[in-house]
Backbone as a printed PyTorch tensor [residue, N CA C, xyz], in Angstrom:
tensor([[[  0.7910,  -1.1900,  -0.0770],
         [  0.2800,   0.0740,  -0.1970],
         [  0.8790,   1.2850,   0.3990]],

        [[  0.7680,   2.2350,  -0.8080],
         [  1.3620,   3.5210,  -1.2550],
         [  1.2600,   4.0410,   0.3780]],

        [[  1.9850,   5.1040,   0.8390],
         [  1.8550,   5.8750,   1.9190],
         [  0.9650,   7.0680,   1.6330]],

        [[ -0.0100,   7.1400,   2.4080],
         [ -1.2130,   8.3240,   2.4580],
         [ -0.9070,   9.3880,   2.6430]],

        [[  0.8130,   9.6230,   3.2940],
         [  0.9210,  11.1480,   3.7450],
         [  2.4730,  10.9260,   3.4000]],

        [[  3.1730,  12.4570,   3.1440],
         [  4.1510,  12.5430,   3.3270],
         [  4.8610,  13.8050,   4.5470]],

        [[  5.7390,  13.9780,   4.9580],
         [  6.2900,  14.6150,   5.8600],
         [  6.2390,  16.0310,   4.8400]],

        [[  6.0390,  17.1110,   5.3140],
         [  6.0340,  18.4970,   5.8090],
         [  7.4920,  19.3980,   6.0060]],

        [[  7.9980,  18.3930,   6.9650],
         [  8.9850,  19.3490,   7.8410],
         [  9.7390,  19.3200,   6.5690]],

        [[ 10.8510,  20.6850,   6.5490],
         [ 12.1190,  21.0080,   5.8970],
         [ 13.3510,  19.9570,   6.1900]],

        [[ 13.8070,  19.5880,   5.3060],
         [ 15.3100,  18.4240,   5.5970],
         [ 15.9740,  18.6930,   6.8130]],

        [[ 16.4160,  19.7990,   6.3860],
         [ 17.1120,  20.6810,   7.8890],
         [ 16.1050,  21.4380,   9.2040]],

        [[ 14.5810,  20.8900,   9.2750],
         [ 13.7890,  20.9590,  10.1790],
         [ 14.4350,  20.8400,  11.3500]],

        [[ 14.6210,  22.2900,  12.2390],
         [ 14.6810,  21.5270,  13.7080],
         [ 13.6720,  22.2780,  14.7270]],

        [[ 13.3090,  20.5450,  15.1880],
         [ 11.9830,  20.9710,  15.9880],
         [ 12.0400,  21.6590,  17.1410]],

        [[ 11.0430,  22.7720,  17.3280],
         [ 11.0010,  23.1470,  18.5910],
         [ 10.3080,  22.7770,  19.7830]],

        [[  9.7730,  21.7490,  19.8050],
         [  9.3820,  20.8310,  20.7830],
         [ 10.4330,  19.8830,  21.1080]],

        [[ 10.9000,  19.5040,  20.2220],
         [ 12.1470,  18.6120,  20.9670],
         [ 13.4370,  18.8260,  20.9370]],

        [[ 13.3300,  20.3500,  20.8420],
         [ 14.7750,  21.1620,  21.4100],
         [ 13.9940,  21.2660,  22.6230]],

        [[ 13.4000,  21.7210,  22.9210],
         [ 12.1580,  21.9960,  24.1330],
         [ 12.9770,  21.2980,  24.9670]],

        [[ 11.7430,  20.2680,  24.9090],
         [ 12.4300,  18.5520,  25.2830],
         [ 13.3100,  18.1490,  25.9180]],

        [[ 14.4420,  18.3250,  25.0870],
         [ 15.5470,  17.9120,  25.5550],
         [ 16.6460,  19.1060,  26.0250]],

        [[ 16.4740,  20.0470,  26.7390],
         [ 16.6710,  21.2860,  27.4430],
         [ 18.0780,  21.3040,  26.8300]],

        [[ 18.7050,  22.8240,  27.3830],
         [ 19.8010,  23.1790,  26.5870],
         [ 19.1990,  24.0780,  25.9810]],

        [[ 20.2890,  25.0900,  25.3690],
         [ 20.0790,  26.3600,  24.2260],
         [ 18.8130,  25.9380,  23.4420]],

        [[ 18.2140,  26.3810,  23.0520],
         [ 16.6810,  26.5070,  22.1130],
         [ 17.8010,  27.5230,  20.4460]],

        [[ 17.4710,  26.9360,  19.3040],
         [ 18.1910,  27.6700,  18.1490],
         [ 17.1820,  29.1190,  18.1020]],

        [[ 18.2770,  29.7480,  17.2490],
         [ 17.4520,  30.8990,  16.9710],
         [ 15.9360,  30.6390,  16.7460]],

        [[ 15.2050,  31.3740,  16.7660],
         [ 13.6230,  31.0500,  15.6430],
         [ 12.6790,  30.2980,  16.7590]],

        [[ 13.3700,  29.7630,  17.4410],
         [ 12.5860,  29.0060,  18.4570],
         [ 11.8330,  29.7730,  19.5550]],

        [[ 10.4880,  29.5320,  19.6580],
         [  9.8060,  31.1120,  20.5310],
         [  9.4200,  30.2280,  21.5930]],

        [[  9.7910,  28.7800,  22.1660],
         [  9.5420,  28.0420,  23.0760],
         [ 10.4420,  28.6900,  23.9760]],

        [[  9.9640,  28.7580,  25.2340],
         [ 11.0770,  29.0890,  26.6110],
         [ 10.9650,  27.7610,  27.5120]],

        [[ 12.0520,  27.5990,  28.5150],
         [ 12.1730,  26.5420,  29.2880],
         [ 10.5790,  26.3550,  30.1070]],

        [[ 10.2300,  27.5510,  30.8360],
         [  9.3450,  27.8460,  31.6120],
         [  8.0270,  27.5290,  30.8710]],

        [[  8.0780,  27.2790,  29.6110],
         [  6.4280,  26.7790,  29.2830],
         [  6.2220,  24.9040,  29.0670]],

        [[  7.2400,  24.7420,  29.9930],
         [  6.8400,  22.8570,  30.5380],
         [  6.0260,  23.1810,  31.9760]],

        [[  5.0080,  22.3570,  31.3650],
         [  4.2420,  22.3410,  32.6100],
         [  4.5860,  21.3760,  32.9900]],

        [[  5.1130,  19.9650,  32.4410],
         [  4.7380,  18.6260,  33.3310],
         [  4.9630,  17.7000,  32.0620]],

        [[  5.7900,  16.6870,  32.2410],
         [  5.8460,  15.8100,  31.6940],
         [  6.1580,  14.3240,  32.0860]],

        [[  5.2470,  13.8510,  30.9980],
         [  5.9180,  11.8500,  31.7550],
         [  6.7470,  11.4280,  30.6290]],

        [[  6.9240,   9.8240,  30.9970],
         [  7.8100,   9.3590,  29.8670],
         [  7.9800,   9.4590,  28.5800]],

        [[  5.9620,   9.6880,  28.3370],
         [  5.9480,   9.2520,  26.8440],
         [  4.8860,  10.8020,  26.4740]],

        [[  4.4180,  11.6660,  27.2950],
         [  3.7920,  12.8730,  26.8200],
         [  4.3090,  13.7210,  27.2220]],

        [[  4.3730,  15.2490,  27.2140],
         [  4.6550,  15.9740,  27.7050],
         [  3.2560,  17.2450,  27.2750]],

        [[  3.1920,  17.9640,  28.6350],
         [  2.0650,  19.4470,  28.4300],
         [  3.0720,  21.0160,  28.4600]],

        [[  2.4510,  21.1620,  27.4210],
         [  3.6020,  22.7730,  27.5600],
         [  3.1380,  23.9070,  27.3420]],

        [[  2.7360,  25.1020,  27.5680],
         [  2.2910,  26.4290,  27.5830],
         [  2.8250,  27.0930,  25.5670]],

        [[  1.6070,  27.0470,  24.9380],
         [  1.5610,  27.8840,  23.8680],
         [  2.5090,  28.9920,  23.6790]],

        [[  3.1080,  29.3610,  22.5140],
         [  3.9930,  30.6800,  22.8920],
         [  3.0180,  31.5270,  21.9050]],

        [[  1.3880,  31.0540,  21.3110],
         [  1.2840,  31.7930,  20.9430],
         [ -0.6370,  31.9880,  21.4830]],

        [[ -1.3960,  33.0730,  21.7600],
         [ -2.5210,  33.2280,  22.1250],
         [ -3.7770,  33.5190,  20.9930]],

        [[ -4.8320,  33.0240,  21.3600],
         [ -6.2440,  33.4980,  20.3430],
         [ -7.1400,  34.3800,  20.9320]],

        [[ -7.5730,  35.6200,  20.9030],
         [ -8.6150,  36.3900,  21.6290],
         [ -7.7930,  36.9500,  22.7120]],

        [[ -8.8910,  37.1630,  23.8340],
         [ -8.0490,  38.1110,  24.9300],
         [ -7.9760,  37.4160,  26.1860]],

        [[ -7.8940,  36.4240,  26.0810],
         [ -7.1790,  35.3590,  27.3560],
         [ -6.0750,  34.4660,  26.8120]],

        [[ -4.4430,  35.4690,  26.9510],
         [ -3.9060,  34.7790,  26.1180],
         [ -3.0310,  33.7460,  27.2400]],

        [[ -2.9640,  32.6610,  26.6450],
         [ -2.8450,  31.3260,  27.3930],
         [ -3.4330,  30.1350,  27.8420]],

        [[ -2.6130,  28.8410,  26.2060],
         [ -3.7150,  27.7940,  26.6290],
         [ -2.3010,  26.9540,  26.7210]],

        [[ -2.5440,  25.6200,  26.4140],
         [ -1.7580,  24.4560,  26.4170],
         [ -1.7580,  23.4930,  25.3250]],

        [[ -0.6660,  22.9120,  25.4030],
         [ -0.6020,  21.8600,  23.9080],
         [  0.2860,  20.6190,  24.4160]],

        [[ -0.4510,  19.5450,  24.2990],
         [  0.2860,  18.1200,  24.6990],
         [  0.1950,  17.8340,  23.3760]],

        [[  2.2860,  17.0910,  23.3740],
         [  3.0050,  16.4510,  22.7740],
         [  3.5280,  15.3380,  22.9720]],

        [[  3.8300,  14.8620,  21.9560],
         [  4.5820,  13.0480,  22.5240],
         [  5.8450,  14.0780,  22.7610]],

        [[  6.5430,  13.2510,  23.3240],
         [  7.9460,  13.3590,  23.6370],
         [  8.8870,  12.7790,  22.8970]],

        [[  8.4040,  11.7020,  22.1750],
         [  8.6920,  11.2570,  21.0250],
         [  8.2980,  11.4970,  19.5920]],

        [[  9.2940,  12.2470,  18.3590],
         [  8.4120,  13.0740,  17.4970],
         [  7.5620,  12.6310,  16.9060]],

        [[  6.4210,  13.1930,  16.9920],
         [  5.4740,  12.4700,  15.6730],
         [  5.2800,  13.4480,  14.7040]],

        [[  4.9870,  13.6600,  13.8510],
         [  5.2720,  14.9530,  13.1330],
         [  3.1740,  14.9770,  12.8180]],

        [[  2.4060,  14.1480,  12.6230],
         [  0.6410,  14.4030,  12.5070],
         [  0.2050,  12.8430,  13.0020]],

        [[ -0.8610,  12.9630,  13.0360],
         [ -2.1710,  12.0670,  13.6700],
         [ -1.7310,  10.9420,  13.0840]],

        [[ -1.2880,  10.9920,  11.1690],
         [ -0.8960,   9.6390,  10.9290],
         [  0.2330,   8.4070,  11.6810]],

        [[  1.5360,   9.1990,  12.0630],
         [  2.3810,   8.6640,  12.8100],
         [  2.3670,   8.3900,  14.0410]],

        [[  0.9730,   8.7940,  14.2650],
         [  1.3750,   8.5880,  16.3760],
         [  0.8200,   6.9680,  16.0960]],

        [[  1.5260,   6.6520,  17.0630],
         [  1.1940,   5.2450,  17.9360],
         [  0.1530,   5.2850,  18.3700]],

        [[ -0.5490,   4.1560,  18.8140],
         [ -2.1390,   4.2320,  18.9440],
         [ -1.9790,   4.3670,  20.8100]],

        [[ -0.6820,   3.3570,  21.6440],
         [ -0.8110,   3.9790,  22.9310],
         [  0.0710,   5.5230,  23.0110]],

        [[  0.6880,   6.0740,  22.5180],
         [  0.8320,   7.5690,  23.0650],
         [ -0.4940,   8.6150,  22.0720]],

        [[ -1.1130,   8.3640,  21.3390],
         [ -2.3340,   8.6030,  20.9180],
         [ -3.4500,   8.9470,  22.9840]],

        [[ -3.1640,   7.4300,  22.8740],
         [ -4.3290,   7.2450,  24.2850],
         [ -3.7650,   8.2130,  25.7610]],

        [[ -2.5060,   8.3580,  25.6140],
         [ -1.7630,   9.3870,  26.2560],
         [ -2.3270,  10.5630,  26.1470]],

        [[ -1.8480,  11.1130,  25.0670],
         [ -1.9930,  12.3280,  24.7460],
         [ -3.8150,  12.4890,  25.2790]],

        [[ -4.5800,  11.6410,  24.5580],
         [ -6.1770,  12.9180,  25.1420],
         [ -6.3520,  11.9760,  26.9290]],

        [[ -5.6430,  11.0310,  27.4840],
         [ -5.7130,  11.4450,  29.2170],
         [ -4.6900,  12.2430,  29.5300]],

        [[ -3.6970,  13.0550,  28.9100],
         [ -3.3470,  14.3980,  29.5210],
         [ -4.3860,  15.6050,  29.1910]],

        [[ -4.6790,  15.5220,  27.7100],
         [ -6.0480,  16.4740,  27.2660],
         [ -6.8000,  16.8100,  28.3870]],

        [[ -7.2130,  15.4120,  28.8620],
         [ -8.3150,  15.5710,  30.3600],
         [ -8.0840,  16.2390,  31.4720]],

        [[ -6.5880,  15.8250,  31.7890],
         [ -6.1630,  16.0340,  32.7370],
         [ -5.8900,  17.8240,  32.6960]],

        [[ -5.1740,  18.2730,  31.6330],
         [ -4.9160,  19.8440,  31.5540],
         [ -6.1490,  20.4950,  31.6600]],

        [[ -7.2440,  20.0480,  30.6430],
         [ -8.7950,  20.8410,  31.3350],
         [ -9.2140,  21.0380,  31.7820]],

        [[ -8.7290,  20.1030,  33.3270],
         [ -9.5170,  19.2990,  34.3690],
         [ -8.8840,  20.9080,  34.9830]],

        [[ -7.6860,  21.0350,  35.3710],
         [ -6.5960,  21.8310,  35.6970],
         [ -6.9300,  23.6020,  35.0730]],

        [[ -7.4980,  23.3120,  33.8690],
         [ -7.2790,  24.6050,  33.8040],
         [ -9.0360,  25.1570,  34.2230]],

        [[ -9.8370,  24.5270,  34.8840],
         [-11.0290,  24.7540,  35.2310],
         [-10.9720,  25.2170,  36.4500]],

        [[-10.0090,  24.0000,  37.4690],
         [ -9.2660,  24.6750,  38.5730],
         [ -8.6930,  26.2760,  38.3940]],

        [[ -7.5430,  26.3420,  37.9220],
         [ -7.0260,  27.1290,  38.1080],
         [ -7.9460,  28.6460,  37.4820]],

        [[ -8.8580,  28.4940,  36.6570],
         [ -8.7710,  29.9500,  35.7880],
         [-10.4500,  29.9630,  36.0400]],

        [[-11.2310,  29.2030,  36.2490],
         [-12.7350,  28.9050,  36.2550],
         [-13.1300,  29.3960,  34.8750]],

        [[-12.6300,  28.7720,  33.3270],
         [-14.0630,  29.1900,  32.4690],
         [-14.6970,  28.2230,  32.5350]],

        [[-15.4250,  28.8780,  31.3520],
         [-17.0140,  28.6040,  31.3540],
         [-16.8110,  27.0550,  30.1110]],

        [[-15.9350,  27.2470,  30.0840],
         [-15.4200,  25.8240,  28.8380],
         [-14.0770,  25.7970,  28.6690]],

        [[-14.3240,  24.4700,  28.0160],
         [-12.7320,  24.2870,  27.3910],
         [-13.2450,  23.7700,  25.5130]],

        [[-12.3380,  24.0190,  25.1020],
         [-11.9910,  23.7920,  23.4470],
         [-10.2980,  22.7080,  23.1160]],

        [[-10.9640,  22.0650,  22.7970],
         [ -9.1310,  20.8720,  22.0230],
         [ -9.6700,  21.6390,  20.5240]],

        [[ -8.3150,  21.6080,  19.8620],
         [ -8.1830,  21.1500,  18.5670],
         [ -6.7460,  20.4370,  18.0090]],

        [[ -6.9510,  20.3390,  16.9950],
         [ -5.6950,  19.9500,  16.4830],
         [ -5.3060,  19.8310,  14.8790]],

        [[ -4.4050,  20.0940,  14.2040],
         [ -4.1340,  20.5730,  13.0640],
         [ -2.8760,  19.2710,  12.5980]],

        [[ -3.1220,  19.0280,  10.8960],
         [ -2.4530,  18.4480,  10.4670],
         [ -2.0480,  18.6400,   9.0770]],

        [[ -1.1420,  18.8070,   8.4480],
         [ -0.5780,  19.2200,   7.0700],
         [ -0.9650,  20.6020,   6.8330]],

        [[ -0.3880,  21.1480,   6.1170],
         [ -0.4000,  22.8910,   5.7810],
         [ -1.8710,  22.8950,   5.7340]],

        [[ -2.9410,  22.0750,   4.6450],
         [ -3.6820,  22.3630,   4.7020],
         [ -4.9500,  22.3530,   5.2050]],

        [[ -4.4280,  21.7050,   6.6010],
         [ -5.4100,  21.7530,   7.6590],
         [ -4.9030,  22.2080,   8.8180]],

        [[ -3.7810,  23.4040,   8.5700],
         [ -2.8940,  24.5300,   9.3510],
         [ -2.5990,  24.7180,  10.5430]],

        [[ -1.8410,  23.3020,   9.8130],
         [ -0.4850,  22.7200,  11.1090],
         [  0.6880,  23.7580,  10.4070]],

        [[  1.4800,  24.3900,  11.5910],
         [  2.5760,  24.9130,  11.1010],
         [  3.4970,  24.2810,  12.1840]],

        [[  4.0260,  23.6610,  13.0450],
         [  4.7690,  22.7190,  13.4090],
         [  4.6660,  21.4570,  13.4010]],

        [[  5.7580,  21.1390,  12.6490],
         [  5.4680,  19.6460,  12.3480],
         [  6.5750,  18.5840,  13.4790]],

        [[  5.3610,  18.6630,  14.3890],
         [  5.3850,  17.6770,  15.7410],
         [  4.1440,  17.6320,  15.8560]],

        [[  3.5530,  16.9150,  16.1810],
         [  1.8670,  16.2780,  16.5430],
         [  1.9000,  17.1610,  17.8710]],

        [[  0.8970,  17.7360,  17.7950],
         [  0.2400,  18.8910,  19.1310],
         [ -1.0600,  19.1100,  19.6330]],

        [[ -1.9040,  18.8110,  20.5110],
         [ -3.3350,  18.6870,  20.5260],
         [ -3.6530,  20.4700,  21.2260]],

        [[ -4.2630,  21.2130,  20.9540],
         [ -3.8150,  22.4930,  22.1040],
         [ -5.6690,  22.1890,  22.6670]],

        [[ -5.6570,  23.0220,  24.1740],
         [ -6.2500,  22.9030,  24.9840],
         [ -6.3920,  24.5820,  25.3820]],

        [[ -7.8090,  24.7770,  24.9950],
         [ -7.9890,  26.0730,  25.3390],
         [ -8.6710,  26.3570,  26.5350]],

        [[ -8.7850,  26.9810,  27.7380],
         [ -9.8550,  27.7610,  28.3890],
         [-11.2390,  28.7070,  27.9230]],

        [[-12.1370,  28.4520,  27.8930],
         [-12.9390,  29.1140,  27.0170],
         [-14.0660,  30.0050,  27.9280]],

        [[-14.3750,  31.3960,  27.1150],
         [-15.4770,  32.2350,  28.0080],
         [-16.1570,  32.5650,  26.8430]],

        [[-17.4110,  33.0660,  27.8970],
         [-18.4380,  33.6140,  26.9700],
         [-18.3130,  34.7880,  26.2650]],

        [[-18.5200,  34.5590,  24.6830],
         [-17.9370,  35.9140,  23.8830],
         [-16.4610,  36.0970,  23.6550]],

        [[-15.7230,  34.8020,  24.1790],
         [-14.5710,  35.5780,  23.6480],
         [-13.8390,  35.1830,  22.0800]],

        [[-14.9420,  34.8650,  21.3600],
         [-14.2610,  34.6320,  19.8760],
         [-13.1600,  33.8630,  19.6470]],

        [[-12.6520,  33.1350,  19.9130],
         [-11.8500,  32.2100,  19.8680],
         [-11.0540,  32.1410,  18.2760]],

        [[-11.8120,  31.2990,  17.6380],
         [-11.5650,  31.3620,  16.2480],
         [-11.4690,  32.5640,  15.4630]],

        [[-12.3720,  33.7430,  15.9130],
         [-12.3160,  35.0530,  15.2350],
         [-11.4020,  35.9120,  15.5480]],

        [[-10.4560,  35.0110,  16.4810],
         [ -8.9740,  35.9730,  16.4600],
         [ -7.7580,  35.9090,  15.5230]],

        [[ -7.2560,  36.6260,  15.9010],
         [ -5.6510,  35.9960,  14.6480],
         [ -4.4410,  35.7120,  16.1730]],

        [[ -4.0580,  34.5920,  15.6140],
         [ -2.8960,  34.5020,  16.6920],
         [ -1.8340,  35.8990,  17.2670]],

        [[ -1.4860,  35.8900,  18.4760],
         [ -0.6520,  36.5110,  18.5110],
         [  0.1990,  36.0550,  19.9910]],

        [[  1.3490,  36.8110,  19.6210],
         [  2.4700,  36.2050,  20.8120],
         [  1.9320,  36.4970,  22.4450]],

        [[  2.5170,  35.6610,  23.5980],
         [  2.0610,  35.7790,  24.5940],
         [  2.9760,  35.5070,  25.3620]],

        [[  3.9510,  37.0840,  25.9080],
         [  5.1010,  37.2180,  26.7920],
         [  5.4550,  36.0340,  27.3420]],

        [[  6.8950,  35.3950,  27.8320],
         [  7.3750,  34.5120,  28.4490],
         [  7.1340,  34.4000,  29.5690]],

        [[  7.0500,  35.6850,  30.3140],
         [  6.6380,  35.5250,  31.8450],
         [  5.1700,  35.3230,  32.1460]],

        [[  4.4810,  35.8940,  31.3470],
         [  2.4610,  35.3610,  31.1560],
         [  2.6450,  34.2190,  31.1700]],

        [[  3.4510,  33.4800,  30.0820],
         [  3.0010,  31.8950,  29.7920],
         [  3.8260,  30.9850,  31.3010]],

        [[  5.1250,  31.7330,  31.6920],
         [  5.3740,  31.0220,  33.0360],
         [  4.6170,  31.2690,  33.8790]],

        [[  3.9820,  32.1760,  34.4900],
         [  3.0510,  32.4490,  35.2970],
         [  1.5270,  30.9980,  35.2730]],

        [[  1.4550,  31.0150,  33.9530],
         [  0.3290,  30.7070,  33.3390],
         [  0.5090,  28.9970,  33.5140]],

        [[  2.0980,  28.5410,  33.5000],
         [  2.0590,  26.9030,  33.9480],
         [  2.3630,  26.9840,  34.9850]],

        [[  2.8120,  27.4620,  36.2650],
         [  2.6290,  27.6070,  37.7540],
         [  1.3280,  27.6900,  38.0460]],

        [[  0.2130,  28.2270,  37.6880],
         [ -0.6290,  27.7380,  37.7460],
         [ -1.4980,  26.8180,  37.4560]],

        [[ -0.9790,  26.4590,  36.3290],
         [ -1.6790,  24.8550,  36.0880],
         [ -0.8620,  23.9990,  37.0690]],

        [[  0.2520,  24.0380,  37.2130],
         [  0.6890,  22.8840,  37.8950],
         [  0.2670,  22.9830,  39.4920]],

        [[  0.4430,  23.8760,  39.8470],
         [ -0.7880,  24.4490,  40.8840],
         [ -1.8180,  23.7530,  41.1190]],

        [[ -2.6670,  23.4690,  40.2790],
         [ -3.7670,  23.6690,  40.1550],
         [ -3.9270,  21.9470,  40.0220]],

        [[ -3.1800,  21.2910,  39.1590],
         [ -2.5480,  19.8390,  39.2700],
         [ -2.3690,  19.1650,  40.6330]],

        [[ -1.5130,  20.1660,  41.4120],
         [ -1.3680,  19.1330,  42.9220],
         [ -2.8980,  19.5000,  44.1010]],

        [[ -3.2080,  20.5000,  43.9870],
         [ -3.8780,  21.2320,  44.3820],
         [ -5.5300,  20.6410,  44.6140]],

        [[ -6.0530,  19.7640,  43.2460],
         [ -6.8590,  19.0210,  42.9340],
         [ -6.5910,  17.4190,  42.7360]],

        [[ -5.5020,  17.3920,  42.8980],
         [ -5.1250,  15.7130,  42.6440],
         [ -5.0090,  15.0980,  41.4940]],

        [[ -5.3060,  16.2120,  40.3770],
         [ -5.4440,  15.2720,  39.0920],
         [ -3.9650,  14.9760,  38.4600]],

        [[ -3.2130,  14.6370,  39.7010],
         [ -1.6210,  13.8000,  39.1040],
         [ -1.9800,  12.1980,  39.1250]],

        [[ -3.0020,  11.8970,  39.7880],
         [ -3.3010,  10.4040,  39.3270],
         [ -2.7920,   9.8500,  41.0130]],

        [[ -2.7780,   8.3720,  40.2520],
         [ -2.1520,   7.4820,  41.6200],
         [ -0.3160,   7.6170,  41.8270]],

        [[  0.2500,   8.1310,  41.1070],
         [  1.6230,   7.7780,  40.7800],
         [  2.1950,   9.2870,  40.2360]],

        [[  2.1780,  10.1310,  41.3670],
         [  2.7200,  11.3890,  41.0200],
         [  4.1120,  11.5860,  40.5520]],

        [[  5.2140,  10.6430,  41.0390],
         [  6.0820,  10.3300,  40.6240],
         [  6.4990,  10.2000,  39.1860]],

        [[  5.2330,  10.1290,  38.4360],
         [  5.5710,   9.7300,  37.3180],
         [  5.4360,  10.9690,  36.2990]],

        [[  5.3240,  12.3900,  37.1150],
         [  5.8370,  13.5880,  36.2050],
         [  6.9290,  14.0610,  36.3320]],

        [[  7.4930,  14.7940,  35.9220],
         [  8.2420,  15.6310,  35.6730],
         [  8.1990,  17.4930,  35.6110]],

        [[  9.3240,  18.2490,  36.3680],
         [  8.5260,  19.7470,  35.5880],
         [  9.9790,  20.3460,  35.6680]]])
């Protein structure tokens, strides 16, 4: 059977998420910051997004630790872990920020509006009238992202959302 899709990452692509998770110095143009990491497990990490949409700057992304470009090459067990952590971070948002709802979205390939070639599931806090999908993307300052990451980590602990074995998480 022919492959159904091909990678869209340039041959010399420096994945910003892989660089963030590896630690150390980030390449020029990488908008991530070390403080964006909310937590990670062996297979999945949760990070703050560099960009915001609308008036509530700050949403999280759930990513596989191992590089996978799109939903098409994501192993089933990792996909399940991503959904588990998506639910957990949505609950943390409810505890930390009291949004009226949450939304998730995920993009694949250029026509699907993917612009980072590493699978990522967006998790947004939602508020009445926020017009999330009507706003252009804007940068969220590193200090604001760090503050929001700390708020989510605190909510995870206060609400006992870490699960039965909190030692499996690091940040």
